[in-house]
mmJSON file of the N, C-alpha and C atoms, coordinates in Angstrom:
{"data_MODEL":{"atom_site":{
"group_PDB":["ATOM","ATOM","ATOM","ATOM","ATOM","ATOM","ATOM","ATOM","ATOM","ATOM","ATOM","ATOM","ATOM","ATOM","ATOM","ATOM","ATOM","ATOM","ATOM","ATOM","ATOM","ATOM","ATOM","ATOM","ATOM","ATOM","ATOM","ATOM","ATOM","ATOM","ATOM","ATOM","ATOM","ATOM","ATOM","ATOM","ATOM","ATOM","ATOM","ATOM","ATOM","ATOM","ATOM","ATOM","ATOM","ATOM","ATOM","ATOM","ATOM","ATOM","ATOM","ATOM","ATOM","ATOM","ATOM","ATOM","ATOM","ATOM","ATOM","ATOM","ATOM","ATOM","ATOM","ATOM","ATOM","ATOM","ATOM","ATOM","ATOM","ATOM","ATOM","ATOM","ATOM","ATOM","ATOM","ATOM","ATOM","ATOM","ATOM","ATOM","ATOM","ATOM","ATOM","ATOM","ATOM","ATOM","ATOM","ATOM","ATOM","ATOM","ATOM","ATOM","ATOM","ATOM","ATOM","ATOM","ATOM","ATOM","ATOM","ATOM","ATOM","ATOM","ATOM","ATOM","ATOM","ATOM","ATOM","ATOM","ATOM","ATOM","ATOM","ATOM","ATOM","ATOM","ATOM","ATOM","ATOM","ATOM","ATOM","ATOM","ATOM","ATOM","ATOM","ATOM","ATOM","ATOM","ATOM","ATOM","ATOM","ATOM","ATOM","ATOM","ATOM","ATOM","ATOM","ATOM","ATOM","ATOM","ATOM","ATOM","ATOM","ATOM","ATOM","ATOM","ATOM","ATOM","ATOM","ATOM","ATOM","ATOM","ATOM","ATOM","ATOM","ATOM","ATOM","ATOM","ATOM","ATOM","ATOM","ATOM","ATOM","ATOM","ATOM","ATOM","ATOM","ATOM","ATOM","ATOM","ATOM","ATOM","ATOM","ATOM","ATOM","ATOM","ATOM","ATOM","ATOM","ATOM","ATOM","ATOM","ATOM","ATOM","ATOM","ATOM","ATOM","ATOM","ATOM","ATOM","ATOM","ATOM","ATOM","ATOM","ATOM","ATOM","ATOM","ATOM","ATOM","ATOM","ATOM","ATOM","ATOM","ATOM","ATOM","ATOM","ATOM","ATOM","ATOM","ATOM","ATOM","ATOM","ATOM","ATOM","ATOM","ATOM","ATOM","ATOM"],
"id":[1,2,3,4,5,6,7,8,9,10,11,12,13,14,15,16,17,18,19,20,21,22,23,24,25,26,27,28,29,30,31,32,33,34,35,36,37,38,39,40,41,42,43,44,45,46,47,48,49,50,51,52,53,54,55,56,57,58,59,60,61,62,63,64,65,66,67,68,69,70,71,72,73,74,75,76,77,78,79,80,81,82,83,84,85,86,87,88,89,90,91,92,93,94,95,96,97,98,99,100,101,102,103,104,105,106,107,108,109,110,111,112,113,114,115,116,117,118,119,120,121,122,123,124,125,126,127,128,129,130,131,132,133,134,135,136,137,138,139,140,141,142,143,144,145,146,147,148,149,150,151,152,153,154,155,156,157,158,159,160,161,162,163,164,165,166,167,168,169,170,171,172,173,174,175,176,177,178,179,180,181,182,183,184,185,186,187,188,189,190,191,192,193,194,195,196,197,198,199,200,201,202,203,204,205,206,207,208,209,210,211,212,213,214,215,216],
"type_symbol":["N","C","C","N","C","C","N","C","C","N","C","C","N","C","C","N","C","C","N","C","C","N","C","C","N","C","C","N","C","C","N","C","C","N","C","C","N","C","C","N","C","C","N","C","C","N","C","C","N","C","C","N","C","C","N","C","C","N","C","C","N","C","C","N","C","C","N","C","C","N","C","C","N","C","C","N","C","C","N","C","C","N","C","C","N","C","C","N","C","C","N","C","C","N","C","C","N","C","C","N","C","C","N","C","C","N","C","C","N","C","C","N","C","C","N","C","C","N","C","C","N","C","C","N","C","C","N","C","C","N","C","C","N","C","C","N","C","C","N","C","C","N","C","C","N","C","C","N","C","C","N","C","C","N","C","C","N","C","C","N","C","C","N","C","C","N","C","C","N","C","C","N","C","C","N","C","C","N","C","C","N","C","C","N","C","C","N","C","C","N","C","C","N","C","C","N","C","C","N","C","C","N","C","C","N","C","C","N","C","C","N","C","C","N","C","C"],
"label_atom_id":["N","CA","C","N","CA","C","N","CA","C","N","CA","C","N","CA","C","N","CA","C","N","CA","C","N","CA","C","N","CA","C","N","CA","C","N","CA","C","N","CA","C","N","CA","C","N","CA","C","N","CA","C","N","CA","C","N","CA","C","N","CA","C","N","CA","C","N","CA","C","N","CA","C","N","CA","C","N","CA","C","N","CA","C","N","CA","C","N","CA","C","N","CA","C","N","CA","C","N","CA","C","N","CA","C","N","CA","C","N","CA","C","N","CA","C","N","CA","C","N","CA","C","N","CA","C","N","CA","C","N","CA","C","N","CA","C","N","CA","C","N","CA","C","N","CA","C","N","CA","C","N","CA","C","N","CA","C","N","CA","C","N","CA","C","N","CA","C","N","CA","C","N","CA","C","N","CA","C","N","CA","C","N","CA","C","N","CA","C","N","CA","C","N","CA","C","N","CA","C","N","CA","C","N","CA","C","N","CA","C","N","CA","C","N","CA","C","N","CA","C","N","CA","C","N","CA","C","N","CA","C","N","CA","C","N","CA","C","N","CA","C","N","CA","C","N","CA","C","N","CA","C"],
"label_alt_id":[null,null,null,null,null,null,null,null,null,null,null,null,null,null,null,null,null,null,null,null,null,null,null,null,null,null,null,null,null,null,null,null,null,null,null,null,null,null,null,null,null,null,null,null,null,null,null,null,null,null,null,null,null,null,null,null,null,null,null,null,null,null,null,null,null,null,null,null,null,null,null,null,null,null,null,null,null,null,null,null,null,null,null,null,null,null,null,null,null,null,null,null,null,null,null,null,null,null,null,null,null,null,null,null,null,null,null,null,null,null,null,null,null,null,null,null,null,null,null,null,null,null,null,null,null,null,null,null,null,null,null,null,null,null,null,null,null,null,null,null,null,null,null,null,null,null,null,null,null,null,null,null,null,null,null,null,null,null,null,null,null,null,null,null,null,null,null,null,null,null,null,null,null,null,null,null,null,null,null,null,null,null,null,null,null,null,null,null,null,null,null,null,null,null,null,null,null,null,null,null,null,null,null,null,null,null,null,null,null,null,null,null,null,null,null,null],
"label_comp_id":["ASP","ASP","ASP","ASP","ASP","ASP","ALA","ALA","ALA","GLN","GLN","GLN","GLY","GLY","GLY","ILE","ILE","ILE","TYR","TYR","TYR","ILE","ILE","ILE","THR","THR","THR","SER","SER","SER","LEU","LEU","LEU","TRP","TRP","TRP","ALA","ALA","ALA","ALA","ALA","ALA","ASP","ASP","ASP","GLU","GLU","GLU","ALA","ALA","ALA","SER","SER","SER","ARG","ARG","ARG","THR","THR","THR","ALA","ALA","ALA","THR","THR","THR","LEU","LEU","LEU","SER","SER","SER","THR","THR","THR","THR","THR","THR","ASP","ASP","ASP","THR","THR","THR","SER","SER","SER","VAL","VAL","VAL","LYS","LYS","LYS","VAL","VAL","VAL","VAL","VAL","VAL","GLY","GLY","GLY","THR","THR","THR","ASP","ASP","ASP","GLY","GLY","GLY","SER","SER","SER","LEU","LEU","LEU","ASP","ASP","ASP","TYR","TYR","TYR","VAL","VAL","VAL","GLU","GLU","GLU","ALA","ALA","ALA","ASN","ASN","ASN","ASN","ASN","ASN","GLY","GLY","GLY","GLU","GLU","GLU","LEU","LEU","LEU","VAL","VAL","VAL","ILE","ILE","ILE","PRO","PRO","PRO","ILE","ILE","ILE","THR","THR","THR","GLY","GLY","GLY","ALA","ALA","ALA","PRO","PRO","PRO","VAL","VAL","VAL","PHE","PHE","PHE","ILE","ILE","ILE","TYR","TYR","TYR","SER","SER","SER","ILE","ILE","ILE","THR","THR","THR","PRO","PRO","PRO","LEU","LEU","LEU","ALA","ALA","ALA","VAL","VAL","VAL","SER","SER","SER","SER","SER","SER","ILE","ILE","ILE","ASN","ASN","ASN"],
"label_asym_id":["A","A","A","A","A","A","A","A","A","A","A","A","A","A","A","A","A","A","A","A","A","A","A","A","A","A","A","A","A","A","A","A","A","A","A","A","A","A","A","A","A","A","A","A","A","A","A","A","A","A","A","A","A","A","A","A","A","A","A","A","A","A","A","A","A","A","A","A","A","A","A","A","A","A","A","A","A","A","A","A","A","A","A","A","A","A","A","A","A","A","A","A","A","A","A","A","A","A","A","A","A","A","A","A","A","A","A","A","A","A","A","A","A","A","A","A","A","A","A","A","A","A","A","A","A","A","A","A","A","A","A","A","A","A","A","A","A","A","A","A","A","A","A","A","A","A","A","A","A","A","A","A","A","A","A","A","A","A","A","A","A","A","A","A","A","A","A","A","A","A","A","A","A","A","A","A","A","A","A","A","A","A","A","A","A","A","A","A","A","A","A","A","A","A","A","A","A","A","A","A","A","A","A","A","A","A","A","A","A","A","A","A","A","A","A","A"],
"label_entity_id":["1","1","1","1","1","1","1","1","1","1","1","1","1","1","1","1","1","1","1","1","1","1","1","1","1","1","1","1","1","1","1","1","1","1","1","1","1","1","1","1","1","1","1","1","1","1","1","1","1","1","1","1","1","1","1","1","1","1","1","1","1","1","1","1","1","1","1","1","1","1","1","1","1","1","1","1","1","1","1","1","1","1","1","1","1","1","1","1","1","1","1","1","1","1","1","1","1","1","1","1","1","1","1","1","1","1","1","1","1","1","1","1","1","1","1","1","1","1","1","1","1","1","1","1","1","1","1","1","1","1","1","1","1","1","1","1","1","1","1","1","1","1","1","1","1","1","1","1","1","1","1","1","1","1","1","1","1","1","1","1","1","1","1","1","1","1","1","1","1","1","1","1","1","1","1","1","1","1","1","1","1","1","1","1","1","1","1","1","1","1","1","1","1","1","1","1","1","1","1","1","1","1","1","1","1","1","1","1","1","1","1","1","1","1","1","1"],
"label_seq_id":[1,1,1,2,2,2,3,3,3,4,4,4,5,5,5,6,6,6,7,7,7,8,8,8,9,9,9,10,10,10,11,11,11,12,12,12,13,13,13,14,14,14,15,15,15,16,16,16,17,17,17,18,18,18,19,19,19,20,20,20,21,21,21,22,22,22,23,23,23,24,24,24,25,25,25,26,26,26,27,27,27,28,28,28,29,29,29,30,30,30,31,31,31,32,32,32,33,33,33,34,34,34,35,35,35,36,36,36,37,37,37,38,38,38,39,39,39,40,40,40,41,41,41,42,42,42,43,43,43,44,44,44,45,45,45,46,46,46,47,47,47,48,48,48,49,49,49,50,50,50,51,51,51,52,52,52,53,53,53,54,54,54,55,55,55,56,56,56,57,57,57,58,58,58,59,59,59,60,60,60,61,61,61,62,62,62,63,63,63,64,64,64,65,65,65,66,66,66,67,67,67,68,68,68,69,69,69,70,70,70,71,71,71,72,72,72],
"pdbx_PDB_ins_code":[null,null,null,null,null,null,null,null,null,null,null,null,null,null,null,null,null,null,null,null,null,null,null,null,null,null,null,null,null,null,null,null,null,null,null,null,null,null,null,null,null,null,null,null,null,null,null,null,null,null,null,null,null,null,null,null,null,null,null,null,null,null,null,null,null,null,null,null,null,null,null,null,null,null,null,null,null,null,null,null,null,null,null,null,null,null,null,null,null,null,null,null,null,null,null,null,null,null,null,null,null,null,null,null,null,null,null,null,null,null,null,null,null,null,null,null,null,null,null,null,null,null,null,null,null,null,null,null,null,null,null,null,null,null,null,null,null,null,null,null,null,null,null,null,null,null,null,null,null,null,null,null,null,null,null,null,null,null,null,null,null,null,null,null,null,null,null,null,null,null,null,null,null,null,null,null,null,null,null,null,null,null,null,null,null,null,null,null,null,null,null,null,null,null,null,null,null,null,null,null,null,null,null,null,null,null,null,null,null,null,null,null,null,null,null,null],
"Cartn_x":[38.463,37.142,37.311,36.445,36.53,35.653,35.182,34.211,34.905,34.114,34.538,34.017,34.79,34.287,33.057,32.126,30.889,30.899,30.655,30.47,28.978,28.641,27.233,27.186,26.411,26.261,24.834,24.668,23.324,23.001,21.795,21.39,19.983,19.681,18.298,18.243,17.011,16.835,16.526,17.426,17.325,16.103,15.629,14.445,13.148,13.344,12.231,11.5,12.069,11.439,11.782,11.075,11.362,12.398,13.528,14.628,15.152,16.108,16.773,18.209,18.87,20.441,20.986,22.053,22.796,24.202,24.625,25.918,26.76,28.102,28.996,29.511,29.65,30.12,30.794,31.642,32.131,31.39,30.488,29.646,28.587,28.162,27.18,25.747,25.642,24.319,24.604,23.679,23.716,22.414,22.481,21.265,20.893,19.626,19.09,18.096,18.359,17.448,16.895,15.569,14.909,14.671,14.46,14.22,12.848,11.98,10.706,10.882,12.142,12.446,12.369,12.125,11.97,13.389,13.413,14.643,14.499,15.54,15.483,16.893,17.07,18.286,18.276,19.36,19.446,20.619,20.346,21.378,22.083,23.418,24.169,24.031,23.98,23.876,25.031,26.011,27.21,27.899,27.995,28.721,28.021,26.649,25.866,24.597,24.323,23.103,22.243,20.872,19.875,18.968,18.953,18.261,17.314,15.946,15.082,15.281,15.29,15.416,14.347,13.987,13.063,13.71,12.937,13.398,13.734,13.377,13.691,14.995,15.936,17.23,17.076,17.894,18.096,19.56,19.822,21.148,21.498,22.635,23.036,24.284,24.094,25.2,25.969,27.247,28.07,29.35,30.035,31.329,32.439,32.215,33.243,32.576,33.469,32.927,32.055,30.993,30.181,30.586,30.247,30.483,29.186,28.667,27.441,27.775,27.193,27.402,26.481,25.188,24.227,22.985,22.271,20.963,20.089,19.011,18.059,16.644],
"Cartn_y":[76.723,76.169,75.585,75.975,75.481,74.225,73.588,72.478,71.451,70.99,69.944,68.606,67.518,66.237,65.896,65.218,64.797,63.289,62.726,61.321,60.98,59.903,59.467,58.059,57.913,56.598,56.149,54.951,54.473,53.337,53.399,52.419,52.01,50.75,50.213,48.935,48.528,47.297,46.196,45.257,44.148,43.323,43.219,42.461,43.334,44.533,45.537,45.87,45.575,45.934,47.436,48.046,49.424,49.263,49.891,49.774,51.189,51.274,52.541,52.289,53.094,53.019,54.11,53.7,54.711,54.737,55.941,56.138,57.116,56.929,57.901,58.842,60.087,61.107,62.213,62.997,64.219,65.424,65.198,66.204,66.704,67.915,68.494,68.056,67.895,67.415,66.842,66.019,65.455,65.666,65.408,65.51,64.096,63.745,62.416,62.481,61.826,61.867,60.454,60.346,59.047,58.864,57.619,57.32,57.919,58.332,58.985,60.465,60.951,62.348,63.104,62.444,63.109,63.584,64.715,65.371,65.715,65.374,65.707,65.967,66.844,67.126,66.573,65.745,65.143,65.657,66.221,66.8,65.72,65.73,64.828,65.242,64.19,64.389,63.639,64.462,63.825,62.852,63.284,62.518,61.291,61.272,60.171,60.706,59.98,60.23,59.07,59.367,58.31,58.469,57.482,57.646,56.379,56.618,55.543,54.999,53.69,53.044,51.98,51.751,50.721,49.973,49.204,48.498,49.441,50.682,51.634,52.39,52.398,52.978,54.537,54.992,56.375,56.635,57.923,58.341,59.464,59.236,60.217,60.91,62.26,63.17,63.711,63.512,64.071,64.564,65.37,65.942,64.98,64.174,63.18,61.778,60.75,59.391,59.05,58.172,57.778,56.397,55.981,54.559,54.113,52.946,52.479,51.835,52.321,51.751,50.614,50.758,49.694,49.891,48.805,48.812,47.944,48.542,47.791,47.83],
"Cartn_z":[13.57,14.01,15.395,16.343,17.693,17.943,16.934,17.137,17.979,19.029,19.935,19.476,19.791,19.446,20.369,19.811,20.596,20.645,21.768,21.88,21.798,21.074,20.961,21.497,22.561,23.174,22.935,22.387,22.113,23.081,23.718,24.687,24.374,24.662,24.641,25.447,25.806,26.477,25.476,25.419,24.395,24.581,25.842,26.108,26.023,25.629,25.407,26.719,27.833,29.092,29.402,30.235,30.635,31.78,31.58,32.582,32.871,33.8,34.125,34.028,33.189,33.031,33.907,34.651,35.462,34.786,34.405,33.718,34.477,34.481,35.093,34.101,34.47,33.443,34.197,33.478,33.999,33.366,32.468,31.868,32.948,32.812,33.764,33.298,31.938,31.409,30.034,29.56,28.217,27.533,26.2,25.329,24.974,25.234,24.869,23.797,22.645,21.544,21.253,21.116,20.874,19.412,19.015,17.608,17.125,18.118,17.827,17.64,17.722,17.546,18.931,19.989,21.315,21.653,22.34,22.832,24.274,25.078,26.474,26.919,27.891,28.497,29.909,30.257,31.501,32.272,33.5,34.34,35.066,35.196,35.989,37.515,38.346,39.782,40.403,40.941,41.472,40.553,39.294,38.27,37.706,38.025,37.509,36.728,35.673,34.889,35.105,35.195,35.252,34.092,33.229,31.947,31.814,31.563,31.342,29.94,29.756,28.491,28.226,27.005,26.598,25.379,24.675,23.531,22.348,22.361,21.295,21.697,20.835,21.181,21.531,22.46,22.651,22.365,21.951,21.601,22.531,23.31,24.321,23.817,23.673,23.177,24.343,24.47,25.624,25.063,25.837,25.546,25.884,26.98,27.358,27.319,27.272,27.193,28.404,28.214,29.306,29.671,30.864,31.305,32.006,31.558,32.189,33.51,34.562,35.917,36.258,35.787,35.984,35.145,34.91,34.272,35.041,35.472,36.339,35.784],
"occupancy":[1.0,1.0,1.0,1.0,1.0,1.0,1.0,1.0,1.0,1.0,1.0,1.0,1.0,1.0,1.0,1.0,1.0,1.0,1.0,1.0,1.0,1.0,1.0,1.0,1.0,1.0,1.0,1.0,1.0,1.0,1.0,1.0,1.0,1.0,1.0,1.0,1.0,1.0,1.0,1.0,1.0,1.0,1.0,1.0,1.0,1.0,1.0,1.0,1.0,1.0,1.0,1.0,1.0,1.0,1.0,1.0,1.0,1.0,1.0,1.0,1.0,1.0,1.0,1.0,1.0,1.0,1.0,1.0,1.0,1.0,1.0,1.0,1.0,1.0,1.0,1.0,1.0,1.0,1.0,1.0,1.0,1.0,1.0,1.0,1.0,1.0,1.0,1.0,1.0,1.0,1.0,1.0,1.0,1.0,1.0,1.0,1.0,1.0,1.0,1.0,1.0,1.0,1.0,1.0,1.0,1.0,1.0,1.0,1.0,1.0,1.0,1.0,1.0,1.0,1.0,1.0,1.0,1.0,1.0,1.0,1.0,1.0,1.0,1.0,1.0,1.0,1.0,1.0,1.0,1.0,1.0,1.0,1.0,1.0,1.0,1.0,1.0,1.0,1.0,1.0,1.0,1.0,1.0,1.0,1.0,1.0,1.0,1.0,1.0,1.0,1.0,1.0,1.0,1.0,1.0,1.0,1.0,1.0,1.0,1.0,1.0,1.0,1.0,1.0,1.0,1.0,1.0,1.0,1.0,1.0,1.0,1.0,1.0,1.0,1.0,1.0,1.0,1.0,1.0,1.0,1.0,1.0,1.0,1.0,1.0,1.0,1.0,1.0,1.0,1.0,1.0,1.0,1.0,1.0,1.0,1.0,1.0,1.0,1.0,1.0,1.0,1.0,1.0,1.0,1.0,1.0,1.0,1.0,1.0,1.0,1.0,1.0,1.0,1.0,1.0,1.0],
"B_iso_or_equiv":[0.0,0.0,0.0,0.0,0.0,0.0,0.0,0.0,0.0,0.0,0.0,0.0,0.0,0.0,0.0,0.0,0.0,0.0,0.0,0.0,0.0,0.0,0.0,0.0,0.0,0.0,0.0,0.0,0.0,0.0,0.0,0.0,0.0,0.0,0.0,0.0,0.0,0.0,0.0,0.0,0.0,0.0,0.0,0.0,0.0,0.0,0.0,0.0,0.0,0.0,0.0,0.0,0.0,0.0,0.0,0.0,0.0,0.0,0.0,0.0,0.0,0.0,0.0,0.0,0.0,0.0,0.0,0.0,0.0,0.0,0.0,0.0,0.0,0.0,0.0,0.0,0.0,0.0,0.0,0.0,0.0,0.0,0.0,0.0,0.0,0.0,0.0,0.0,0.0,0.0,0.0,0.0,0.0,0.0,0.0,0.0,0.0,0.0,0.0,0.0,0.0,0.0,0.0,0.0,0.0,0.0,0.0,0.0,0.0,0.0,0.0,0.0,0.0,0.0,0.0,0.0,0.0,0.0,0.0,0.0,0.0,0.0,0.0,0.0,0.0,0.0,0.0,0.0,0.0,0.0,0.0,0.0,0.0,0.0,0.0,0.0,0.0,0.0,0.0,0.0,0.0,0.0,0.0,0.0,0.0,0.0,0.0,0.0,0.0,0.0,0.0,0.0,0.0,0.0,0.0,0.0,0.0,0.0,0.0,0.0,0.0,0.0,0.0,0.0,0.0,0.0,0.0,0.0,0.0,0.0,0.0,0.0,0.0,0.0,0.0,0.0,0.0,0.0,0.0,0.0,0.0,0.0,0.0,0.0,0.0,0.0,0.0,0.0,0.0,0.0,0.0,0.0,0.0,0.0,0.0,0.0,0.0,0.0,0.0,0.0,0.0,0.0,0.0,0.0,0.0,0.0,0.0,0.0,0.0,0.0,0.0,0.0,0.0,0.0,0.0,0.0],
"pdbx_formal_charge":[null,null,null,null,null,null,null,null,null,null,null,null,null,null,null,null,null,null,null,null,null,null,null,null,null,null,null,null,null,null,null,null,null,null,null,null,null,null,null,null,null,null,null,null,null,null,null,null,null,null,null,null,null,null,null,null,null,null,null,null,null,null,null,null,null,null,null,null,null,null,null,null,null,null,null,null,null,null,null,null,null,null,null,null,null,null,null,null,null,null,null,null,null,null,null,null,null,null,null,null,null,null,null,null,null,null,null,null,null,null,null,null,null,null,null,null,null,null,null,null,null,null,null,null,null,null,null,null,null,null,null,null,null,null,null,null,null,null,null,null,null,null,null,null,null,null,null,null,null,null,null,null,null,null,null,null,null,null,null,null,null,null,null,null,null,null,null,null,null,null,null,null,null,null,null,null,null,null,null,null,null,null,null,null,null,null,null,null,null,null,null,null,null,null,null,null,null,null,null,null,null,null,null,null,null,null,null,null,null,null,null,null,null,null,null,null],
"auth_seq_id":[1,1,1,2,2,2,3,3,3,4,4,4,5,5,5,6,6,6,7,7,7,8,8,8,9,9,9,10,10,10,11,11,11,12,12,12,13,13,13,14,14,14,15,15,15,16,16,16,17,17,17,18,18,18,19,19,19,20,20,20,21,21,21,22,22,22,23,23,23,24,24,24,25,25,25,26,26,26,27,27,27,28,28,28,29,29,29,30,30,30,31,31,31,32,32,32,33,33,33,34,34,34,35,35,35,36,36,36,37,37,37,38,38,38,39,39,39,40,40,40,41,41,41,42,42,42,43,43,43,44,44,44,45,45,45,46,46,46,47,47,47,48,48,48,49,49,49,50,50,50,51,51,51,52,52,52,53,53,53,54,54,54,55,55,55,56,56,56,57,57,57,58,58,58,59,59,59,60,60,60,61,61,61,62,62,62,63,63,63,64,64,64,65,65,65,66,66,66,67,67,67,68,68,68,69,69,69,70,70,70,71,71,71,72,72,72],
"auth_comp_id":["ASP","ASP","ASP","ASP","ASP","ASP","ALA","ALA","ALA","GLN","GLN","GLN","GLY","GLY","GLY","ILE","ILE","ILE","TYR","TYR","TYR","ILE","ILE","ILE","THR","THR","THR","SER","SER","SER","LEU","LEU","LEU","TRP","TRP","TRP","ALA","ALA","ALA","ALA","ALA","ALA","ASP","ASP","ASP","GLU","GLU","GLU","ALA","ALA","ALA","SER","SER","SER","ARG","ARG","ARG","THR","THR","THR","ALA","ALA","ALA","THR","THR","THR","LEU","LEU","LEU","SER","SER","SER","THR","THR","THR","THR","THR","THR","ASP","ASP","ASP","THR","THR","THR","SER","SER","SER","VAL","VAL","VAL","LYS","LYS","LYS","VAL","VAL","VAL","VAL","VAL","VAL","GLY","GLY","GLY","THR","THR","THR","ASP","ASP","ASP","GLY","GLY","GLY","SER","SER","SER","LEU","LEU","LEU","ASP","ASP","ASP","TYR","TYR","TYR","VAL","VAL","VAL","GLU","GLU","GLU","ALA","ALA","ALA","ASN","ASN","ASN","ASN","ASN","ASN","GLY","GLY","GLY","GLU","GLU","GLU","LEU","LEU","LEU","VAL","VAL","VAL","ILE","ILE","ILE","PRO","PRO","PRO","ILE","ILE","ILE","THR","THR","THR","GLY","GLY","GLY","ALA","ALA","ALA","PRO","PRO","PRO","VAL","VAL","VAL","PHE","PHE","PHE","ILE","ILE","ILE","TYR","TYR","TYR","SER","SER","SER","ILE","ILE","ILE","THR","THR","THR","PRO","PRO","PRO","LEU","LEU","LEU","ALA","ALA","ALA","VAL","VAL","VAL","SER","SER","SER","SER","SER","SER","ILE","ILE","ILE","ASN","ASN","ASN"],
"auth_asym_id":["A","A","A","A","A","A","A","A","A","A","A","A","A","A","A","A","A","A","A","A","A","A","A","A","A","A","A","A","A","A","A","A","A","A","A","A","A","A","A","A","A","A","A","A","A","A","A","A","A","A","A","A","A","A","A","A","A","A","A","A","A","A","A","A","A","A","A","A","A","A","A","A","A","A","A","A","A","A","A","A","A","A","A","A","A","A","A","A","A","A","A","A","A","A","A","A","A","A","A","A","A","A","A","A","A","A","A","A","A","A","A","A","A","A","A","A","A","A","A","A","A","A","A","A","A","A","A","A","A","A","A","A","A","A","A","A","A","A","A","A","A","A","A","A","A","A","A","A","A","A","A","A","A","A","A","A","A","A","A","A","A","A","A","A","A","A","A","A","A","A","A","A","A","A","A","A","A","A","A","A","A","A","A","A","A","A","A","A","A","A","A","A","A","A","A","A","A","A","A","A","A","A","A","A","A","A","A","A","A","A","A","A","A","A","A","A"],
"auth_atom_id":["N","CA","C","N","CA","C","N","CA","C","N","CA","C","N","CA","C","N","CA","C","N","CA","C","N","CA","C","N","CA","C","N","CA","C","N","CA","C","N","CA","C","N","CA","C","N","CA","C","N","CA","C","N","CA","C","N","CA","C","N","CA","C","N","CA","C","N","CA","C","N","CA","C","N","CA","C","N","CA","C","N","CA","C","N","CA","C","N","CA","C","N","CA","C","N","CA","C","N","CA","C","N","CA","C","N","CA","C","N","CA","C","N","CA","C","N","CA","C","N","CA","C","N","CA","C","N","CA","C","N","CA","C","N","CA","C","N","CA","C","N","CA","C","N","CA","C","N","CA","C","N","CA","C","N","CA","C","N","CA","C","N","CA","C","N","CA","C","N","CA","C","N","CA","C","N","CA","C","N","CA","C","N","CA","C","N","CA","C","N","CA","C","N","CA","C","N","CA","C","N","CA","C","N","CA","C","N","CA","C","N","CA","C","N","CA","C","N","CA","C","N","CA","C","N","CA","C","N","CA","C","N","CA","C","N","CA","C","N","CA","C","N","CA","C","N","CA","C","N","CA","C"],
"pdbx_PDB_model_num":[1,1,1,1,1,1,1,1,1,1,1,1,1,1,1,1,1,1,1,1,1,1,1,1,1,1,1,1,1,1,1,1,1,1,1,1,1,1,1,1,1,1,1,1,1,1,1,1,1,1,1,1,1,1,1,1,1,1,1,1,1,1,1,1,1,1,1,1,1,1,1,1,1,1,1,1,1,1,1,1,1,1,1,1,1,1,1,1,1,1,1,1,1,1,1,1,1,1,1,1,1,1,1,1,1,1,1,1,1,1,1,1,1,1,1,1,1,1,1,1,1,1,1,1,1,1,1,1,1,1,1,1,1,1,1,1,1,1,1,1,1,1,1,1,1,1,1,1,1,1,1,1,1,1,1,1,1,1,1,1,1,1,1,1,1,1,1,1,1,1,1,1,1,1,1,1,1,1,1,1,1,1,1,1,1,1,1,1,1,1,1,1,1,1,1,1,1,1,1,1,1,1,1,1,1,1,1,1,1,1,1,1,1,1,1,1]
}}}
């Protein structure tokens, strides 16, 4: 079986504000799943992902570990 490990990173804004998370990655893209069932693919740009977050968690599926660079 060639199954690869998948990392799942969960992010949300604790104060429930709309924010933007910037994460560093070596993946070319990640899958982002919301608690409402929404599904999005986010492409990395120069090793960075920009993902909007709110008070509802999103789950980011990646092949390699992600590191949060900033949340604004």
